[in-house]
C-alpha positions as CSV (number, residue, x, y, z in Angstrom):
1,M,66.6,24.5,1.3
2,K,63.1,24.7,2.8
3,A,61.2,22.6,5.5
4,I,57.6,22.0,5.5
5,I,56.2,20.7,8.6
6,M,52.5,19.2,8.7
7,A,51.1,20.5,11.9
8,A,47.5,20.1,10.8
9,G,46.3,16.9,12.5
10,K,44.4,16.4,16.0
11,G,46.4,13.4,17.3
12,S,43.0,11.4,18.4
13,R,45.4,8.3,19.4
14,I,46.9,10.9,22.2
15,S,44.3,13.3,22.7
16,G,42.6,11.4,25.6
17,K,45.6,11.7,27.6
18,I,46.6,15.3,26.6
19,G,43.0,16.7,26.2
20,D,42.7,19.6,23.2
21,I,46.3,20.7,22.5
22,P,48.0,19.6,19.2
23,K,50.4,17.0,20.0
24,S,53.5,19.3,18.5
25,M,52.5,21.3,21.8
26,L,53.8,18.8,24.0
27,E,57.0,20.0,25.9
28,I,60.3,18.5,25.7
29,N,62.7,20.3,28.2
30,S,60.3,23.0,28.6
31,K,60.1,23.7,24.9
32,P,57.1,22.5,22.7
33,I,58.6,19.8,20.1
34,I,57.2,22.2,17.0
35,R,59.5,25.1,18.2
36,I,62.4,23.0,18.8
37,T,62.4,21.6,15.3
38,V,61.6,25.2,14.0
39,E,64.7,26.3,15.9
40,M,66.6,23.7,14.5
41,L,66.0,24.4,11.1
42,I,66.4,28.0,11.4
43,S,70.2,27.5,12.8
44,L,71.1,25.3,9.5
45,G,69.8,27.8,7.1
46,I,66.5,26.5,6.3
47,T,63.5,28.2,5.6
48,P,60.6,26.6,7.6
49,I,57.1,26.4,6.6
50,V,54.3,25.0,8.5
51,C,50.8,23.4,7.6
52,T,48.4,24.3,10.3
53,G,44.8,22.6,10.8
54,Y,43.6,21.7,14.5
55,K,44.3,24.7,16.6
56,S,46.3,26.5,14.3
57,N,46.4,29.8,16.5
58,V,48.0,27.6,19.4
59,I,50.7,26.5,17.0
60,K,51.4,30.2,15.4
61,E,51.6,31.7,19.0
62,A,54.1,29.0,20.3
63,L,56.4,30.0,17.2
64,G,56.4,33.9,18.2
65,S,58.6,35.9,16.5
66,L,60.2,33.1,14.6
67,D,60.5,33.6,10.7
68,V,58.0,31.3,9.7
69,R,55.5,31.1,6.7
70,F,52.1,29.5,7.7
71,Y,49.4,27.7,5.2
72,H,46.5,26.5,6.6
73,N,44.1,23.4,5.9
74,P,40.6,23.9,6.7
75,F,39.7,20.2,6.0
76,F,42.3,18.8,8.3
77,D,39.4,16.9,10.3
78,V,38.5,15.0,7.0
79,T,41.8,14.7,5.2
80,N,45.7,13.7,5.6
81,N,48.7,15.3,5.5
82,I,48.6,15.1,1.3
83,A,46.0,18.0,1.4
84,S,48.2,20.1,3.9
85,L,50.7,19.6,1.6
86,W,48.8,20.8,-1.3
87,F,47.9,24.0,0.1
88,A,51.8,24.6,0.3
89,R,52.5,23.4,-3.1
90,S,53.9,26.9,-4.3
91,E,56.5,26.4,-1.7
92,I,57.7,23.2,-3.6
93,D,60.1,24.8,-6.1
94,D,63.5,23.8,-4.0
95,D,65.4,21.0,-2.0
96,I,62.4,20.2,0.3
97,I,62.5,18.6,3.6
98,L,59.1,17.1,4.5
99,L,58.6,15.9,8.2
100,S,55.7,15.7,10.9
101,A,55.1,18.2,13.6
102,D,55.2,15.2,16.3
103,L,58.9,14.2,15.8
104,V,61.6,14.8,18.4
105,F,65.3,14.1,16.7
106,Q,68.9,14.6,17.2
107,Q,70.1,17.6,15.1
108,E,72.8,15.1,13.5
109,I,69.9,13.4,11.6
110,L,68.8,16.4,9.6
111,E,72.2,17.2,8.7
112,K,72.7,13.4,7.4
113,L,69.4,14.0,5.4
114,M,70.5,17.3,4.0
115,N,73.6,15.9,2.3
116,Q,72.0,13.1,0.4
117,D,71.6,14.5,-3.2
118,Y,69.2,11.7,-4.7
119,P,66.1,12.5,-6.1
120,F,64.1,11.3,-3.2
121,T,65.4,10.4,0.2
122,M,63.6,9.0,2.9
123,A,65.3,8.4,6.5
124,I,65.1,5.4,8.2
125,D,65.9,3.1,11.1
126,K,67.1,-0.3,10.4
127,S,67.3,-1.2,14.1
128,R,63.5,-0.9,14.6
129,I,61.5,-3.5,12.6
130,L,59.3,-5.4,15.7
131,D,57.4,-2.5,16.2
132,G,56.4,0.8,14.5
133,D,54.0,2.2,12.2
134,F,55.5,2.1,8.8
135,F,57.9,-0.5,7.7
136,F,60.3,-0.8,4.3
137,K,61.6,-3.6,2.5
138,L,64.7,-2.5,0.9
139,D,67.3,-3.9,-1.7
140,D,70.8,-4.0,-1.7
141,N,71.4,-0.5,-2.4
142,D,68.7,0.4,0.3
143,C,66.3,1.6,-2.2
144,V,62.5,1.4,-1.2
145,L,61.2,-1.8,-2.8
146,D,58.1,-2.6,-0.9
147,F,56.4,-0.7,2.0
148,S,53.5,-1.4,4.5
149,P,52.7,-1.0,8.0
150,E,51.4,-4.3,8.3
151,M,54.5,-5.9,6.3
152,P,55.3,-9.4,7.8
153,V,58.6,-9.0,10.2
154,N,60.8,-11.4,8.0
155,E,60.1,-9.1,4.7
156,R,61.1,-5.4,7.0
157,S,64.5,-4.1,6.7
158,C,63.6,-0.8,8.7
159,E,61.1,1.6,10.0
160,Y,60.6,4.8,8.4
161,M,60.8,7.7,10.7
162,G,58.6,10.1,8.9
163,L,61.5,12.5,7.6
164,S,61.9,12.8,3.8
165,K,64.1,15.0,1.3
166,I,62.8,15.8,-2.3
167,N,65.9,17.0,-4.4
168,R,64.6,20.3,-6.5
169,K,65.6,18.5,-9.6
170,V,62.5,16.3,-9.2
171,A,60.2,18.8,-7.2
172,G,58.1,19.5,-10.7
173,I,57.5,15.9,-10.9
174,F,56.5,15.6,-7.2
175,L,54.3,18.6,-7.8
176,N,52.8,17.1,-10.9
177,R,51.7,13.9,-9.1
178,L,50.5,15.8,-5.8
179,D,48.1,17.9,-7.9
180,N,47.1,14.6,-9.7
181,M,46.5,12.9,-6.7
182,I,44.4,15.5,-5.0
183,E,42.2,15.9,-8.2
184,A,41.5,12.2,-8.2
185,Q,40.1,13.0,-4.6
186,K,43.3,11.0,-2.9
187,H,43.0,13.4,0.0
188,S,43.1,10.2,2.6
189,L,46.6,9.6,1.8
190,Y,50.1,10.8,3.0
191,Y,52.5,13.1,1.2
192,E,55.0,9.8,1.8
193,N,52.6,8.2,-1.1
194,I,53.7,10.3,-3.5
195,M,57.4,9.5,-3.5
196,L,56.4,6.0,-2.6
197,S,54.2,5.7,-6.1
198,F,57.1,6.0,-8.1
199,I,58.3,2.7,-6.7
200,N,55.6,1.2,-8.8
201,D,55.8,2.8,-12.1
202,K,59.5,2.3,-12.0
203,K,60.2,5.9,-13.2
204,L,62.4,7.0,-10.1
205,I,63.9,5.2,-7.1
206,V,63.3,6.0,-3.6
207,N,66.5,5.8,-1.7
208,T,66.9,5.7,2.0
209,V,69.4,6.9,4.5
210,D,70.1,4.6,7.9
211,V,69.8,7.2,11.0
212,S,69.6,4.1,13.6
213,E,72.7,5.4,15.3
214,Y,70.9,8.5,16.7
215,K,68.0,9.3,18.9
216,W,64.4,9.9,17.5
217,R,60.9,9.4,18.6
218,E,57.7,10.0,16.7
219,I,54.6,10.8,19.2
220,D,51.6,9.1,18.1
221,F,50.9,7.8,21.9
222,Y,51.3,9.0,25.5
223,N,53.8,6.2,25.8
224,D,55.9,7.3,22.9
225,Y,55.9,11.1,25.0
226,Q,57.0,9.2,27.8
227,K,60.2,7.5,26.1
228,A,61.0,10.9,24.3
229,L,60.9,12.9,27.9
230,K,63.7,10.2,29.2
231,Q,65.5,10.1,25.7
232,F,66.1,13.9,25.5
233,A,66.1,14.9,28.8
234,N,68.3,18.1,29.2
């Protein structure tokens, strides 16, 4: 199993508070967030792959001697993470975990996701429907029916966490759609849009796994970082 970590973005929504460092370099218990994640992956036998862009040298230095493969998106300032993933497309040949570098989470979440054997699985939190970045509407089997950052509250089933898994059986299908989207110049999208695009044409369902019993935080704003410091103290 491999994990591809999206670490190319600048983090413009938080940069006014943290200066010119990548937000994945913010520290929890004196360790950069991205290093916490990479060490966790390695401990579980998962090969870590990091897609860099902004301040790539800083991220590489933070990961030091850890066994990590790097891919660089030189167009990070005018694209979203679908383009970063495209530069690492040669790695999409196995079970793949996809995640953002600005996530802080308990290891149990990753272990729970690893054990899912669906074509596509996206980690969700059913306890968060009032505030968040991206919401899903689920059917009775917890498969995604609809998705939107502006979904009306009465239609929300959960918040998407920013952590997904692709089964190796559909890696080729996923990769083909990634190539098609990039060729169509849809580089302003996110990698999640690839998985979610299968909902519209009914070819493959997108399953979810609820991780609401565990702690996690995505760092978009400085307030998120302050909450993460309290959540994950020691």
